[in-house]
VEXDREN-2710 file (C-alpha; in Angstrom, 1 decimal):
% VEXDREN-2710
k/r/px/py/pz
1/MET/-7.3/6.0/-20.9
2/HIS/-10.0/4.8/-18.6
3/HIS/-8.8/2.1/-16.6
4/THR/-10.2/-1.5/-15.9
5/GLU/-10.9/-3.4/-13.0
6/ILE/-8.6/-6.7/-12.6
7/ILE/-11.5/-8.5/-11.5
8/THR/-13.3/-7.8/-15.2
9/LEU/-9.7/-8.6/-17.0
10/LEU/-9.3/-11.9/-15.5
11/GLN/-12.9/-12.6/-17.2
12/THR/-12.2/-11.0/-20.4
13/GLU/-10.6/-13.1/-23.9
14/PRO/-7.6/-12.4/-24.5
15/SER/-7.4/-9.2/-27.4
16/ILE/-5.1/-6.8/-29.7
17/HIS/-6.6/-3.7/-28.2
18/GLU/-4.7/-2.3/-25.7
19/ILE/-6.1/-1.7/-21.7
20/ASN/-4.9/0.2/-19.1
21/VAL/-5.1/-0.7/-15.1
22/LYS/-4.2/0.9/-12.1
23/GLY/-3.2/-0.9/-8.6
24/TRP/-1.0/-1.3/-5.7
25/VAL/2.3/-3.7/-6.7
26/ARG/2.2/-6.9/-4.0
27/SER/5.5/-8.2/-5.6
28/PHE/7.7/-7.5/-8.5
29/ARG/10.1/-10.4/-9.8
30/SER/13.0/-11.1/-12.0
31/ASN/13.0/-7.2/-13.0
32/ARG/10.2/-8.5/-15.2
33/PHE/6.9/-10.2/-13.3
34/ILE/4.4/-7.5/-11.7
35/ALA/1.8/-9.1/-9.3
36/LEU/-0.4/-6.1/-9.9
37/ASN/-4.1/-6.1/-7.0
38/ASP/-6.4/-2.9/-7.5
39/GLY/-8.9/-4.5/-4.9
40/SER/-11.6/-5.3/-6.5
41/THR/-10.7/-9.5/-6.2
42/ILE/-8.5/-11.3/-4.3
43/LYS/-6.6/-12.5/-7.5
44/ASN/-3.9/-10.9/-8.5
45/LEU/-2.7/-9.7/-12.2
46/GLN/0.3/-10.1/-14.0
47/CYS/2.0/-7.6/-16.2
48/VAL/5.0/-8.8/-17.7
49/VAL/7.4/-6.3/-18.2
50/ASP/10.1/-6.0/-21.2
51/PHE/13.2/-4.2/-18.7
52/GLU/15.3/-3.8/-21.8
53/LYS/12.8/-1.7/-23.1
54/VAL/11.8/0.5/-19.8
55/ASP/13.6/3.0/-18.0
56/GLU/15.8/2.0/-15.0
57/GLU/14.8/4.7/-12.5
58/ILE/11.2/3.2/-13.5
59/LEU/12.0/0.0/-12.9
60/LYS/13.7/0.8/-9.2
61/LYS/10.3/2.5/-8.0
62/ILE/7.7/-0.6/-9.1
63/THR/8.8/-1.8/-5.2
64/THR/6.3/-3.6/-3.0
65/GLY/3.4/-1.4/-2.0
66/ALA/3.7/0.9/-4.9
67/ALA/0.6/2.2/-7.1
68/VAL/0.8/1.8/-10.7
69/SER/-0.6/2.6/-14.0
70/VAL/0.0/-0.6/-16.9
71/THR/-0.7/-0.1/-20.4
72/GLY/-0.7/-2.8/-22.5
73/VAL/-2.4/-5.8/-24.2
74/LEU/-4.3/-8.5/-22.8
75/VAL/-2.5/-11.7/-23.4
76/GLU/-3.0/-15.3/-22.8
77/SER/-1.0/-16.4/-19.7
78/GLN/2.1/-18.1/-20.7
79/GLY/2.6/-19.5/-16.7
80/GLN/0.7/-21.2/-14.6
81/GLY/-2.1/-19.6/-11.9
82/GLN/-3.4/-17.3/-14.4
83/SER/-5.3/-17.4/-17.6
84/VAL/-4.2/-14.0/-18.8
85/GLU/-1.5/-11.7/-18.2
86/VAL/-1.0/-8.1/-19.5
87/GLN/1.9/-7.6/-22.0
88/VAL/3.4/-4.0/-20.6
89/SER/3.9/-1.4/-23.2
90/GLU/3.8/1.5/-20.8
91/ILE/4.0/2.1/-17.2
92/GLU/3.6/5.0/-14.6
93/ILE/4.4/5.2/-11.7
94/LEU/1.5/7.2/-9.5
95/GLY/3.1/6.8/-5.6
96/GLU/6.5/5.4/-4.7
97/ALA/6.3/3.1/-1.5
98/ASN/10.0/3.4/-0.2
99/PRO/11.2/-1.0/0.5
100/GLU/13.1/0.1/3.9
101/ASP/9.6/1.9/5.1
102/VAL/7.6/-0.9/3.6
103/LYS/9.6/-3.6/5.7
104/LEU/8.2/-2.1/9.1
105/THR/4.8/-2.5/7.9
106/ILE/2.4/-5.0/7.2
107/LEU/2.8/-4.4/3.5
108/SER/5.9/-6.7/3.2
109/PRO/5.5/-10.0/2.1
110/LYS/5.9/-12.1/5.8
111/ARG/3.2/-13.4/7.5
112/HIS/1.9/-10.8/10.1
113/THR/-0.1/-12.1/13.2
114/LEU/-4.2/-10.7/12.9
115/GLU/-2.3/-8.7/16.2
116/LYS/0.0/-6.7/14.3
117/LEU/-2.5/-6.2/11.8
118/ARG/-4.6/-4.0/14.3
119/GLU/-1.5/-2.2/15.0
120/GLN/-1.8/-1.0/11.5
121/ALA/-5.6/-0.9/11.0
122/HIS/-5.3/2.1/7.7
123/LEU/-3.0/-0.4/5.8
124/ARG/-4.7/-3.9/6.4
125/VAL/-7.4/-3.8/4.1
126/ARG/-4.5/-4.0/1.7
127/THR/-3.8/-7.7/2.5
128/ASN/-5.2/-10.9/0.9
129/THR/-7.0/-11.5/4.4
130/PHE/-8.4/-8.0/5.5
131/GLY/-9.6/-7.7/1.4
132/ALA/-11.7/-10.6/1.3
133/VAL/-13.1/-10.1/4.6
134/MET/-14.5/-7.0/3.4
135/ARG/-15.5/-7.3/0.6
136/ILE/-17.6/-10.5/1.7
137/ARG/-19.0/-7.7/4.7
138/SER/-19.9/-5.4/1.8
139/LYS/-21.8/-7.8/-0.3
140/LEU/-23.2/-9.3/3.2
141/ALA/-24.1/-5.2/3.7
142/PHE/-26.1/-5.5/0.3
143/ALA/-27.9/-8.5/0.9
144/VAL/-29.5/-7.5/4.1
145/HIS/-31.3/-4.3/2.4
146/GLU/-31.7/-6.8/-0.8
147/TYR/-33.9/-9.0/1.1
148/PHE/-36.1/-6.7/3.2
149/GLN/-36.9/-4.9/0.2
150/LYS/-37.9/-7.4/-1.8
151/ASN/-39.8/-8.6/1.0
152/GLY/-42.1/-5.4/1.6
153/PHE/-39.9/-3.8/4.4
154/TYR/-39.5/0.2/4.9
155/TYR/-35.7/1.1/5.8
156/MET/-36.1/3.4/8.9
157/HIS/-33.1/6.1/10.2
158/ALA/-33.1/5.5/14.0
159/PRO/-31.7/8.0/16.0
160/ILE/-28.2/8.1/17.2
161/ILE/-28.3/10.2/20.0
162/THR/-31.2/9.3/22.1
163/GLY/-32.8/10.1/26.1
164/SER/-33.9/6.2/26.4
165/ASP/-32.1/3.1/27.2
166/ALA/-33.9/0.2/25.2
167/GLU/-31.8/-2.1/26.6
168/GLY/-32.2/-1.0/30.4
169/ALA/-29.0/-1.7/31.1
170/GLY/-27.0/1.4/31.6
171/GLU/-24.2/0.8/29.6
172/MET/-24.4/3.7/27.4
173/PHE/-21.8/6.5/26.1
174/ARG/-23.1/10.1/27.2
175/VAL/-23.5/12.6/24.9
176/SER/-23.0/16.3/26.3
177/SER/-21.9/20.0/24.4
178/LEU/-21.3/20.9/28.5
179/ASP/-18.0/22.0/29.8
180/PRO/-16.3/18.4/31.6
181/LYS/-14.0/20.4/33.3
182/ASN/-16.4/23.2/34.9
183/PRO/-19.9/21.7/34.2
184/PRO/-22.9/23.9/35.8
185/LEU/-24.9/22.6/38.7
186/ASP/-28.3/22.8/40.2
187/GLU/-29.2/23.5/43.9
188/LYS/-28.4/19.8/44.8
189/GLY/-24.8/20.0/43.3
190/ASN/-25.9/17.9/40.5
191/VAL/-25.1/18.4/36.9
192/ASN/-27.7/20.6/35.5
193/TYR/-28.5/19.0/32.1
194/LYS/-31.4/21.6/32.0
195/GLU/-28.1/24.1/30.3
196/ASP/-27.0/20.7/27.9
197/PHE/-27.8/21.3/24.1
198/PHE/-30.9/18.7/24.4
199/GLU/-32.0/20.5/27.6
200/LYS/-31.4/16.5/29.2
201/GLU/-29.0/13.7/29.5
202/THR/-28.7/11.8/25.8
203/ASN/-26.0/9.1/24.9
204/LEU/-25.4/7.3/21.7
205/THR/-28.5/4.9/20.9
206/VAL/-27.9/1.0/22.1
207/SER/-30.6/0.0/19.7
208/GLY/-33.0/1.2/17.3
209/GLN/-35.8/-0.8/18.3
210/LEU/-38.3/1.5/20.6
211/GLU/-38.3/3.7/17.6
212/ALA/-38.5/0.9/15.3
213/GLU/-41.7/-0.1/16.4
214/THR/-43.7/3.3/16.9
215/TYR/-42.9/3.1/13.2
216/ALA/-44.0/-0.4/12.1
217/MET/-47.4/0.4/13.2
218/GLY/-47.5/2.5/11.2
219/LEU/-46.0/1.1/7.8
220/GLY/-46.5/-2.4/9.0
221/LYS/-42.9/-3.7/8.3
222/VAL/-39.9/-1.5/8.7
223/TYR/-36.2/-2.3/9.5
224/THR/-32.8/-0.2/10.9
225/PHE/-29.4/-1.0/9.8
226/GLY/-26.9/1.7/11.7
227/PRO/-24.3/1.9/14.1
228/THR/-25.4/1.2/18.2
229/PHE/-23.0/1.4/21.1
230/ARG/-22.5/-0.6/24.2
231/ALA/-20.0/1.4/27.2
232/GLU/-20.0/-2.4/28.2
233/ASN/-16.1/-3.1/29.3
234/SER/-15.5/-6.2/27.8
235/ASN/-12.0/-7.3/26.2
236/THR/-13.3/-10.6/24.7
237/SER/-12.9/-11.5/21.1
238/ARG/-17.0/-11.0/20.9
239/HIS/-17.5/-7.5/21.9
240/LEU/-17.0/-4.3/20.6
241/ALA/-18.3/-0.8/22.0
242/GLU/-19.5/0.3/18.2
243/PHE/-20.7/-1.9/15.9
244/TRP/-24.0/-2.4/13.6
245/MET/-27.1/-4.0/13.9
246/ILE/-29.8/-5.3/11.9
247/GLU/-33.4/-4.6/13.4
248/PRO/-36.9/-5.2/11.8
249/GLU/-39.7/-5.2/13.4
250/ILE/-43.5/-6.4/12.1
251/ALA/-47.0/-5.4/13.1
252/PHE/-49.4/-8.0/13.1
253/CYS/-46.4/-10.7/13.8
254/ASP/-46.7/-13.4/16.7
255/LEU/-43.5/-15.1/18.1
256/ALA/-43.6/-18.1/15.7
257/GLY/-44.0/-15.6/12.8
258/ASN/-40.6/-13.5/13.8
259/MET/-38.6/-17.1/14.3
260/ASP/-39.6/-18.1/10.7
261/LEU/-38.8/-14.3/9.7
262/ALA/-35.2/-14.7/11.4
263/GLU/-34.4/-18.4/10.0
264/ASP/-35.1/-16.8/6.3
265/PHE/-33.3/-14.1/6.5
266/ILE/-29.9/-15.3/7.7
267/LYS/-30.4/-18.0/4.9
268/TYR/-30.8/-15.6/2.8
269/ILE/-27.5/-13.8/3.3
270/ILE/-25.6/-16.2/4.0
271/ASN/-26.6/-17.8/0.6
272/TYR/-26.0/-14.5/-1.1
273/ALA/-22.3/-14.9/0.2
274/LEU/-21.8/-18.3/-1.3
275/ASN/-23.4/-17.4/-4.8
276/HIS/-21.6/-14.1/-5.2
277/CYS/-18.1/-14.2/-2.7
278/ALA/-17.0/-17.7/-4.0
279/ASP/-12.8/-16.5/-4.8
280/ASP/-12.8/-14.9/-1.1
281/LEU/-14.7/-17.7/0.4
282/GLU/-12.1/-19.9/-0.9
283/PHE/-9.3/-18.0/0.3
284/LEU/-10.8/-18.0/3.3
285/GLU/-11.1/-21.5/3.9
286/ASN/-7.5/-22.3/2.5
287/ARG/-6.4/-19.9/5.3
288/LEU/-8.4/-21.6/8.0
289/LEU/-7.0/-25.1/7.2
290/GLU/-3.6/-24.0/7.2
291/GLU/-4.3/-22.4/10.6
292/GLU/-5.8/-25.4/12.1
293/LYS/-2.7/-27.9/10.8
294/SER/-0.6/-26.4/14.4
295/LYS/-4.3/-27.2/16.4
296/PRO/-4.8/-31.1/18.2
297/GLN/-7.0/-32.8/16.4
298/ALA/-10.0/-32.1/18.8
299/GLU/-9.7/-28.6/18.7
300/ARG/-10.6/-28.7/14.5
301/SER/-13.0/-27.9/13.3
302/ASP/-15.5/-30.3/11.9
303/MET/-16.7/-28.7/8.5
304/VAL/-14.6/-26.6/6.5
305/LEU/-15.9/-23.1/6.4
306/ARG/-18.0/-23.6/3.1
307/ASP/-20.0/-26.8/4.2
308/LYS/-20.3/-24.5/7.5
309/LEU/-22.2/-21.7/5.9
310/LYS/-24.0/-24.7/3.3
311/PHE/-25.3/-26.7/6.4
312/ILE/-27.2/-23.5/7.8
313/ILE/-29.1/-23.0/4.8
314/ASP/-29.8/-26.8/4.6
315/ASN/-30.9/-27.5/8.0
316/ASN/-34.2/-26.1/9.9
317/PHE/-32.9/-24.6/12.6
318/LYS/-34.2/-26.5/16.0
319/ARG/-36.3/-24.6/18.3
320/VAL/-36.3/-24.9/21.9
321/SER/-37.9/-23.9/25.0
322/TYR/-36.1/-22.1/27.5
323/THR/-37.4/-25.2/30.0
324/GLU/-36.1/-27.9/28.0
325/ALA/-32.7/-26.3/27.3
326/ILE/-32.2/-25.8/31.2
327/ASP/-33.0/-29.5/32.0
328/ILE/-30.5/-30.9/28.7
329/LEU/-27.9/-28.6/30.5
330/LYS/-28.3/-29.6/34.0
331/ARG/-28.1/-33.1/32.8
332/SER/-25.0/-32.8/30.4
333/LYS/-21.7/-34.2/31.5
334/PRO/-19.8/-31.0/31.3
335/ASN/-22.3/-29.3/34.0
336/GLN/-22.3/-32.8/36.0
337/LYS/-18.8/-32.7/36.0
338/LYS/-18.8/-29.2/36.4
339/LYS/-16.5/-28.6/33.6
340/PHE/-19.2/-25.4/32.5
341/LYS/-17.5/-22.0/33.9
342/TYR/-20.7/-21.2/34.8
343/ILE/-22.5/-24.7/36.4
344/ILE/-26.4/-24.2/35.7
345/GLU/-28.3/-25.6/39.3
346/GLU/-31.5/-24.4/38.6
347/TRP/-34.4/-22.7/36.5
348/GLY/-34.5/-19.3/35.8
349/ALA/-30.1/-18.9/35.3
350/ASP/-29.1/-16.7/32.6
351/LEU/-27.5/-18.8/29.7
352/GLN/-23.7/-18.1/28.6
353/SER/-22.0/-18.2/25.4
354/GLU/-20.6/-22.2/26.9
355/HIS/-24.1/-22.9/27.2
356/GLU/-25.3/-21.7/24.1
357/ARG/-22.5/-23.4/22.3
358/PHE/-23.4/-26.9/23.8
359/LEU/-26.6/-26.7/22.7
360/VAL/-25.5/-26.0/19.4
361/GLU/-22.3/-28.1/18.8
362/LYS/-22.2/-31.2/21.1
363/HIS/-26.4/-31.7/21.5
364/PHE/-28.3/-30.4/18.9
365/LYS/-25.8/-30.6/16.5
366/CYS/-27.2/-27.5/14.4
367/PRO/-28.5/-24.0/14.8
368/VAL/-31.2/-24.0/17.7
369/ILE/-33.3/-20.9/18.6
370/LEU/-34.3/-20.6/22.2
371/PHE/-38.0/-19.2/23.1
372/ASP/-39.8/-18.4/26.3
373/TYR/-36.9/-17.3/28.7
374/PRO/-37.9/-16.3/32.3
375/ALA/-39.0/-12.8/32.8
376/LYS/-36.5/-11.5/35.0
377/ILE/-33.3/-12.2/32.6
378/LYS/-34.8/-10.1/29.6
379/ALA/-35.7/-7.0/28.7
380/PHE/-38.5/-4.7/30.2
381/TYR/-40.2/-4.9/26.2
382/MET/-40.7/-8.3/25.8
383/ARG/-44.2/-9.6/26.1
384/LEU/-45.1/-11.8/28.9
385/ASN/-46.8/-15.2/28.8
386/GLU/-49.9/-16.3/30.9
387/ASP/-47.7/-18.4/33.0
388/GLY/-46.8/-14.6/34.2
389/LYS/-43.0/-15.9/35.0
390/THR/-41.9/-16.2/31.3
391/VAL/-41.9/-13.8/28.5
392/ARG/-42.0/-14.4/24.6
393/ALA/-38.4/-14.1/23.6
394/MET/-36.3/-15.7/21.4
395/ASP/-32.3/-16.5/20.6
396/VAL/-30.9/-17.9/17.3
397/LEU/-27.6/-19.6/18.7
398/PHE/-24.9/-20.5/16.1
399/PRO/-22.0/-22.9/16.2
400/GLY/-18.7/-21.4/17.2
401/ILE/-20.7/-17.9/18.3
402/GLY/-23.2/-18.5/20.8
403/GLU/-25.9/-16.1/20.0
404/ILE/-26.7/-14.7/16.8
405/VAL/-30.0/-13.0/17.3
406/GLY/-32.2/-11.6/20.0
407/GLY/-35.8/-11.0/19.7
408/SER/-39.4/-11.4/21.1
409/GLN/-42.7/-10.6/21.0
410/ARG/-43.0/-7.0/22.1
411/GLU/-46.1/-6.3/25.0
412/GLU/-48.7/-4.6/23.4
413/ARG/-50.6/-4.4/26.5
414/TYR/-50.8/-1.0/27.9
415/ASP/-51.5/-1.7/31.9
416/VAL/-49.0/-5.0/31.6
417/LEU/-45.7/-2.4/30.0
418/LYS/-46.6/0.2/32.5
419/GLN/-46.4/-2.5/35.3
420/LYS/-43.5/-4.1/34.1
421/ILE/-41.6/-0.3/33.4
422/THR/-42.5/0.7/37.5
423/GLU/-41.0/-2.8/38.2
424/MET/-37.9/-2.7/37.2
425/GLY/-37.0/1.3/38.3
426/ILE/-37.2/2.5/34.7
427/ASP/-38.5/6.4/34.4
428/GLU/-41.7/6.2/33.0
429/LYS/-42.0/9.5/32.3
430/GLU/-38.3/8.8/29.6
431/LEU/-41.1/6.2/27.8
432/TRP/-43.8/8.0/27.8
433/TRP/-44.2/8.2/23.9
434/TYR/-43.5/4.3/23.8
435/LEU/-46.2/3.4/26.4
436/GLU/-48.8/6.0/24.2
437/LEU/-48.0/4.0/21.0
438/ARG/-50.2/1.1/23.1
439/LYS/-53.4/3.4/23.6
440/PHE/-53.7/4.1/19.7
441/GLY/-54.9/1.0/17.8
442/THR/-52.8/-1.7/19.8
443/ALA/-51.6/-4.6/18.1
444/VAL/-49.5/-8.1/18.2
445/HIS/-45.7/-7.0/17.3
446/SER/-42.4/-8.2/16.8
447/GLY/-38.7/-7.9/16.0
448/PHE/-35.4/-8.9/16.4
449/GLY/-31.7/-7.8/16.5
450/LEU/-28.6/-8.9/14.5
451/GLY/-25.1/-8.0/15.3
452/PHE/-23.9/-7.6/11.8
453/GLU/-20.0/-8.3/12.6
454/ARG/-21.1/-11.3/14.1
455/MET/-22.8/-12.2/10.8
456/VAL/-19.4/-11.2/8.7
457/GLN/-17.6/-13.3/11.5
458/PHE/-19.6/-16.1/11.2
459/VAL/-19.4/-16.5/7.4
460/THR/-15.8/-15.2/7.1
461/GLY/-14.6/-17.7/9.4
462/MET/-12.6/-15.2/11.1
463/GLY/-11.6/-15.8/14.9
464/ASN/-12.2/-12.5/16.8
465/ILE/-15.0/-9.6/16.0
466/ARG/-12.0/-7.1/15.8
467/ASP/-10.9/-8.3/12.4
468/VAL/-14.5/-8.0/10.4
469/ILE/-14.9/-4.4/11.0
470/PRO/-12.4/-1.6/9.6
471/TYR/-11.7/0.5/12.8
472/PRO/-12.7/-1.6/16.3
473/ARG/-14.0/0.3/18.9
474/THR/-13.3/-1.3/22.1
475/PRO/-12.1/-0.2/25.6
476/GLY/-9.0/1.5/25.8
477/ASN/-8.8/2.0/21.7
478/ALA/-9.9/4.5/19.6
479/GLU/-6.7/4.8/17.6
480/PHE/-7.8/5.2/14.0
END
């Protein structure tokens, strides 16, 4: 018999027709009530067993974590908490789970810390919290594609192996087929990459932006959505070594249009989550409320999770120049009383997460887009302003997270770009194609990058970025 998903059954009227459902046992009480979950929804389906008619050997195997197939009739529920339940006529054990083994895992019914769940990442999606997070992640990924496809963008796959460093930061993972213990050397005693697979040094990509720019200058509007890699030795709740980036690039678009796009896009995908993930968001909101009960009042959130998401949708993002933001920060109480870890003393300082969060959470109390940053603290490809010291860069800052989007109007002038590449010590030979693009019908163009995990983190309210990706890659951790 074809089995029906629990999410469908919970929305189905009782019927005399037999149905079949498959899933994993969350609990089995009184030798009678099975709480069954198949991952399609956070809600369990209650299956009621007549234990007098079921073989005792089968009853013994209905344990937490076991996979079972249940056949029966969907009836109106007699108990509280669900509208329908299954009166079981037949049950088959598909996969056993020894209770003694389950006790040692996160499948056991007691509460587990998020750290403990990370140690058993292969099982954590079977918990309520991670089932909810990963269903929301899936829906958000779909919303990303839906938004761009509806708005005339073309999906472009940027290369994962690349010879260029789009950010110029040098924090890249090397890709090589050479023998690490005995690599070939050149006359100067350096590794001879001419003998490597690609006959040059190559790395895992940090961004698909440069390649996406070339496609925007032929297709008009493109976006990439794929994995990116940073060999940044940063062991924080905000950083991953492997993460997913969304990067639109648009021809004939200036910084103002870029800011409009970022705001509209963010609001669209958050609204999509509110409309399509109601049960999971309700569960995560209640989870956060429970968690906050143990915190002092001052550390508790002003808004519950879904209100935070609605707040983003209902409010215009405040647009503030970097220069104005620096003045606000210099005069702020935390700066004057030296409460910031990084004191703002002068124009040109690179803003840290604490500064970004102060602007969003304390000063403006809404999402903020900062623009026109000092050229010295931004990447080579950002368009130089007429003042010669700032660039057409923009960052979108969110409560609880800080920067969620980084973007800019790209430098379309050949001579200016060539000079910036030289000044920053970047090898022109590596970017000959990127420069050459400016020789054939150059035009104003813009784009941004949004770290997908940071968006999932914001929407789910999870405190650590490692808990919004199936298998986090961080310094010292590639376990699964």
